[in-house]
GUGUSE-82843 format. One record per residue (C-alpha): x, y, z; residue in three letters; residue number from 1. Coordinates in steps of 0.5 Angstrom, whole numbers, padded with zeros to 4 digits. Each point is the difference from the previous one (the first is absolute). Layout:
BEGIN
       u       v       w   code   pos
       X       Y       Z    ALA   NUM
...
This chain:
BEGIN
       u       v       w   code   pos
   -0077   -0004   -0116    UNK     1
    0000    0008   -0001    UNK     2
    0002    0000    0007    UNK     3
    0008   -0002   -0001    UNK     4
    0002    0004   -0006    UNK     5
    0007    0004    0002    UNK     6
    0006   -0002   -0004    UNK     7
    0005   -0004    0003    UNK     8
    0008    0001   -0002    UNK     9
   -0001   -0004   -0006    UNK    10
   -0005    0005   -0003    UNK    11
   -0007   -0005    0002    UNK    12
   -0004   -0001    0005    UNK    13
   -0005   -0006    0002    UNK    14
   -0005    0003   -0005    UNK    15
    0005   -0002   -0006    UNK    16
   -0002   -0006   -0005    UNK    17
    0005   -0004   -0003    UNK    18
   -0001    0002   -0007    UNK    19
    0002    0008    0004    UNK    20
    0006   -0003    0004    UNK    21
    0003   -0004   -0007    UNK    22
   -0002    0006   -0005    UNK    23
    0005    0000   -0006    UNK    24
    0004   -0006    0003    UNK    25
    0002   -0005   -0005    UNK    26
    0000   -0007    0001    UNK    27
    0002   -0003   -0006    UNK    28
    0004   -0006    0001    UNK    29
   -0001   -0002    0007    UNK    30
   -0004   -0006    0002    UNK    31
   -0003    0000    0007    UNK    32
   -0005   -0006    0004    UNK    33
   -0005    0004    0003    UNK    34
   -0003   -0006    0007    UNK    35
   -0007    0001    0000    UNK    36
   -0002    0003   -0006    UNK    37
   -0007   -0002   -0001    UNK    38
   -0002    0005    0003    UNK    39
   -0001    0007    0007    UNK    40
    0007    0003   -0002    UNK    41
    0004   -0005   -0003    UNK    42
   -0004    0000   -0005    UNK    43
    0001    0007   -0001    UNK    44
    0006   -0001    0001    UNK    45
    0002   -0004   -0007    UNK    46
   -0006    0003   -0003    UNK    47
    0004    0007    0000    UNK    48
    0008   -0002    0000    UNK    49
   -0003   -0004   -0007    UNK    50
   -0002    0007   -0002    UNK    51
    0007    0003    0001    UNK    52
    0002   -0006   -0004    UNK    53
    0003   -0005    0005    UNK    54
   -0001   -0008   -0002    UNK    55
   -0004   -0002    0005    UNK    56
   -0001   -0007    0003    UNK    57
   -0006   -0001    0006    UNK    58
    0001   -0005    0005    UNK    59
   -0007   -0002    0001    UNK    60
   -0003   -0005    0004    UNK    61
   -0007    0000   -0005    UNK    62
    0002   -0001   -0006    UNK    63
   -0007    0001   -0004    UNK    64
    0001    0007    0004    UNK    65
    0007    0000   -0001    UNK    66
   -0003    0000   -0009    UNK    67
   -0005    0005    0001    UNK    68
    0004    0005    0004    UNK    69
    0004   -0002   -0006    UNK    70
   -0005    0002   -0005    UNK    71
   -0002    0006    0002    UNK    72
    0006    0004    0001    UNK    73
    0002   -0003   -0008    UNK    74
   -0006    0003   -0001    UNK    75
    0000    0008    0003    UNK    76
    0009   -0001   -0002    UNK    77
    0000   -0005   -0007    UNK    78
    0008    0002    0001    UNK    79
    0000   -0003    0006    UNK    80
    0005   -0006    0002    UNK    81
   -0003   -0004    0005    UNK    82
   -0001   -0008    0002    UNK    83
   -0004   -0004    0006    UNK    84
    0004   -0005    0003    UNK    85
   -0003   -0004    0006    UNK    86
    0002    0000    0007    UNK    87
   -0002   -0002    0007    UNK    88
    0004    0004    0005    UNK    89
   -0001   -0004    0006    UNK    90
    0001   -0006   -0003    UNK    91
    0009   -0002    0000    UNK    92
   -0002   -0004   -0007    UNK    93
   -0003    0006   -0003    UNK    94
    0005    0004    0000    UNK    95
    0005   -0005   -0002    UNK    96
   -0004   -0001   -0005    UNK    97
   -0001    0007   -0002    UNK    98
    0009    0002    0000    UNK    99
    0000   -0006   -0004    UNK   100
   -0004    0001   -0006    UNK   101
    0002    0008    0000    UNK   102
    0008   -0002    0001    UNK   103
   -0001   -0006   -0007    UNK   104
   -0004    0006   -0004    UNK   105
    0007    0004    0000    UNK   106
   -0004    0007    0001    UNK   107
    0005    0005    0003    UNK   108
   -0003    0002    0008    UNK   109
    0002    0008    0001    UNK   110
   -0006    0001    0005    UNK   111
   -0004   -0005    0005    UNK   112
   -0006    0002    0003    UNK   113
   -0001   -0004    0007    UNK   114
   -0008    0003    0000    UNK   115
   -0005   -0006    0002    UNK   116
   -0002    0000    0006    UNK   117
   -0007   -0001    0006    UNK   118
   -0001    0002    0006    UNK   119
   -0003   -0002    0006    UNK   120
   -0002   -0007   -0001    UNK   121
   -0003   -0005    0005    UNK   122
    0006   -0004    0003    UNK   123
    0002   -0005   -0007    UNK   124
    0006   -0003   -0001    UNK   125
    0002   -0001   -0006    UNK   126
    0002   -0006   -0005    UNK   127
    0007    0000    0003    UNK   128
   -0003    0000    0006    UNK   129
    0003    0008    0002    UNK   130
   -0006    0005    0002    UNK   131
   -0003    0002   -0006    UNK   132
    0001    0008    0001    UNK   133
    0007   -0001    0001    UNK   134
    0001   -0004   -0006    UNK   135
   -0004    0003   -0005    UNK   136
    0003    0007    0002    UNK   137
    0006   -0001    0002    UNK   138
    0003   -0008   -0001    UNK   139
   -0002   -0001   -0008    UNK   140
    0002    0007   -0001    UNK   141
    0007   -0002    0003    UNK   142
    0002   -0006   -0004    UNK   143
   -0003    0004   -0006    UNK   144
    0004    0004    0001    UNK   145
    0007   -0005    0001    UNK   146
   -0002   -0003   -0005    UNK   147
   -0001    0004   -0005    UNK   148
    0007    0005    0002    UNK   149
    0005   -0003   -0005    UNK   150
   -0005    0002   -0005    UNK   151
    0000    0008    0003    UNK   152
    0007    0000    0000    UNK   153
    0002   -0003   -0007    UNK   154
   -0005    0005   -0003    UNK   155
    0003    0005    0005    UNK   156
    0007   -0002   -0003    UNK   157
   -0002   -0001   -0007    UNK   158
   -0004    0006   -0001    UNK   159
    0003    0005    0004    UNK   160
   -0006    0003    0003    UNK   161
   -0001    0000    0007    UNK   162
   -0005   -0006    0002    UNK   163
   -0005    0001    0006    UNK   164
   -0004   -0004    0005    UNK   165
   -0006    0003    0003    UNK   166
   -0003   -0003    0006    UNK   167
   -0007    0003    0001    UNK   168
   -0002    0000    0007    UNK   169
   -0004    0005    0005    UNK   170
   -0001    0005    0004    UNK   171
   -0002   -0006    0006    UNK   172
    0007   -0003   -0001    UNK   173
    0000    0006    0007    UNK   174
   -0005   -0005    0004    UNK   175
    0002   -0007    0000    UNK   176
    0000   -0005    0006    UNK   177
    0005    0004    0005    UNK   178
    0006   -0005   -0001    UNK   179
   -0001    0002   -0008    UNK   180
    0001   -0007   -0002    UNK   181
   -0002   -0006    0004    UNK   182
    0005   -0004   -0002    UNK   183
   -0001   -0006    0005    UNK   184
   -0008    0002   -0001    UNK   185
   -0002    0000   -0008    UNK   186
   -0004   -0006    0000    UNK   187
   -0003    0000    0006    UNK   188
   -0008    0002    0001    UNK   189
    0001    0002    0007    UNK   190
    0001    0008    0001    UNK   191
   -0002    0001   -0009    UNK   192
   -0002    0006   -0002    UNK   193
   -0002    0001   -0007    UNK   194
    0002    0007   -0001    UNK   195
    0005   -0001    0005    UNK   196
    0003   -0006   -0005    UNK   197
   -0001    0005   -0006    UNK   198
    0005    0005    0004    UNK   199
    0006   -0006    0001    UNK   200
   -0001   -0002   -0007    UNK   201
    0000    0008   -0003    UNK   202
    0006    0002    0006    UNK   203
    0003   -0007   -0003    UNK   204
   -0001    0004   -0008    UNK   205
    0005    0006    0002    UNK   206
    0005   -0004    0004    UNK   207
    0001   -0006   -0006    UNK   208
    0001    0008   -0004    UNK   209
    0005    0002    0004    UNK   210
    0003   -0006    0001    UNK   211
    0000   -0002   -0007    UNK   212
    0002    0007   -0001    UNK   213
    0006    0000    0005    UNK   214
    0003   -0006   -0004    UNK   215
    0000    0002   -0008    UNK   216
    0004    0007    0003    UNK   217
    0005   -0005    0004    UNK   218
    0000   -0004   -0007    UNK   219
    0000    0006   -0005    UNK   220
   -0004   -0002   -0005    UNK   221
   -0005    0006   -0003    UNK   222
   -0007   -0002    0004    UNK   223
   -0003    0003    0005    UNK   224
   -0006   -0003    0005    UNK   225
   -0005    0004    0003    UNK   226
   -0007    0001    0004    UNK   227
   -0006    0004   -0001    UNK   228
   -0006    0001    0003    UNK   229
   -0006    0001   -0005    UNK   230
   -0005    0004    0004    UNK   231
   -0006   -0001    0003    UNK   232
   -0004   -0003   -0006    UNK   233
   -0007   -0004    0000    UNK   234
    0001   -0006   -0004    UNK   235
   -0002   -0008    0001    UNK   236
    0006   -0001    0004    UNK   237
   -0006    0002    0006    UNK   238
   -0005   -0005   -0003    UNK   239
    0002   -0005    0007    UNK   240
   -0002    0006    0005    UNK   241
   -0006    0002   -0003    UNK   242
   -0002    0006    0006    UNK   243
    0006    0003   -0002    UNK   244
   -0001   -0001   -0008    UNK   245
   -0007    0003    0001    UNK   246
    0003    0006    0005    UNK   247
    0006    0001   -0004    UNK   248
   -0005    0000   -0007    UNK   249
   -0006    0005    0003    UNK   250
    0005    0006    0004    UNK   251
    0006   -0002   -0003    UNK   252
    0001    0004   -0008    UNK   253
    0002    0006    0005    UNK   254
    0006   -0003    0004    UNK   255
    0002   -0005   -0006    UNK   256
    0004   -0001   -0006    UNK   257
   -0004   -0002   -0007    UNK   258
    0003   -0005   -0004    UNK   259
    0004    0003   -0004    UNK   260
    0002    0005    0006    UNK   261
    0001   -0007    0004    UNK   262
    0005   -0003   -0006    UNK   263
    0004    0007    0001    UNK   264
    0006   -0001    0004    UNK   265
    0002   -0007   -0004    UNK   266
    0000    0002   -0007    UNK   267
    0004    0006    0003    UNK   268
    0006   -0005    0004    UNK   269
   -0001   -0004   -0006    UNK   270
    0002    0006   -0006    UNK   271
    0002    0006    0002    UNK   272
    0006    0003    0000    UNK   273
    0000    0003    0006    UNK   274
    0000   -0007    0003    UNK   275
    0007   -0001   -0004    UNK   276
    0006   -0004    0006    UNK   277
   -0006    0002    0005    UNK   278
    0000   -0008    0004    UNK   279
   -0002   -0002    0006    UNK   280
   -0004    0007    0001    UNK   281
   -0008    0000    0002    UNK   282
   -0006    0003   -0003    UNK   283
   -0007    0003   -0001    UNK   284
   -0004    0005   -0003    UNK   285
    0007   -0001   -0006    UNK   286
    0005    0003    0005    UNK   287
    0004   -0003    0005    UNK   288
   -0003   -0001    0006    UNK   289
    0002   -0003    0008    UNK   290
   -0001   -0006    0001    UNK   291
   -0001   -0003    0006    UNK   292
    0007   -0002    0005    UNK   293
   -0002   -0007    0000    UNK   294
    0000    0000   -0007    UNK   295
    0007    0004    0000    UNK   296
    0002   -0006    0005    UNK   297
    0007   -0002   -0003    UNK   298
    0000   -0007    0003    UNK   299
   -0007   -0001    0000    UNK   300
    0000    0000   -0007    UNK   301
    0006   -0004    0000    UNK   302
   -0003   -0005    0004    UNK   303
   -0006    0000   -0004    UNK   304
    0004   -0001   -0006    UNK   305
    0003   -0006    0003    UNK   306
   -0007   -0003    0002    UNK   307
   -0003    0001   -0006    UNK   308
    0005   -0003   -0004    UNK   309
    0000   -0007    0005    UNK   310
   -0008    0000   -0001    UNK   311
    0002    0000   -0008    UNK   312
    0005   -0005    0000    UNK   313
   -0005   -0006    0002    UNK   314
   -0003    0001   -0007    UNK   315
    0006    0000   -0005    UNK   316
    0005    0004   -0002    UNK   317
    0000    0007    0002    UNK   318
    0004    0004   -0007    UNK   319
């Protein structure tokens, strides 16, 4: 990834690693949830946060894989405080169970990293009859955040430490469907495009963070919400498109990040003091970046919030 070494105002660049952007940071006493932490940048995020002293709870769909990651991290860092809990973001039942189980542990929660995702899948409906990428990448995280929000507010108040909610989006949010969010055609196979649907779900991640940031600021609580693009990374997100995955794996090293670089912006936004009190921003390469015009549309963000709230209300309590 030698083509992209120019540093931004933060002092970091696309080539910076997660360990580099968190060097010297002491996360002792903080507790974080990282979704999708059994592989890829989620795994590296969990590893580096634990390395900095954060108690990490990994939300993973595959518990066997989660336990393997936990063992690997502890073997490398015997002092690591890390646990795995089952979480399938495509199922509202699973999200509600995860949140209820977590809240029953009476653990604090300082950092919520909404990282898990799928990409460019064939048209599929989730268990809740919602287009799968939207359900997994956005709606599951929207519900999870709502269910954990009171715990985060309580933690921030009692600890006097800023809580941070981090949505891992993508530069692909700039290439959604023309209307941005297909509110009226979300679950229609007609007109479905796997990459546009991925862009739609990633646009939703940014809009969610922006509207949440607005509400948290209005409420006056010590919580922030931001979104980010981790970079182009050859991970198993491309498993549904073998042709593009093959191209990336063959030629991508010149223009893509490795896993250590891919997790950098997430760890930066989650832990770095430069991000203190910054909310409703979009980051890339561990610097504030420019999101699309649709992502900055306040009315679209509010419409998505109401739309998402209506969808999750079908399945039970939302807070």
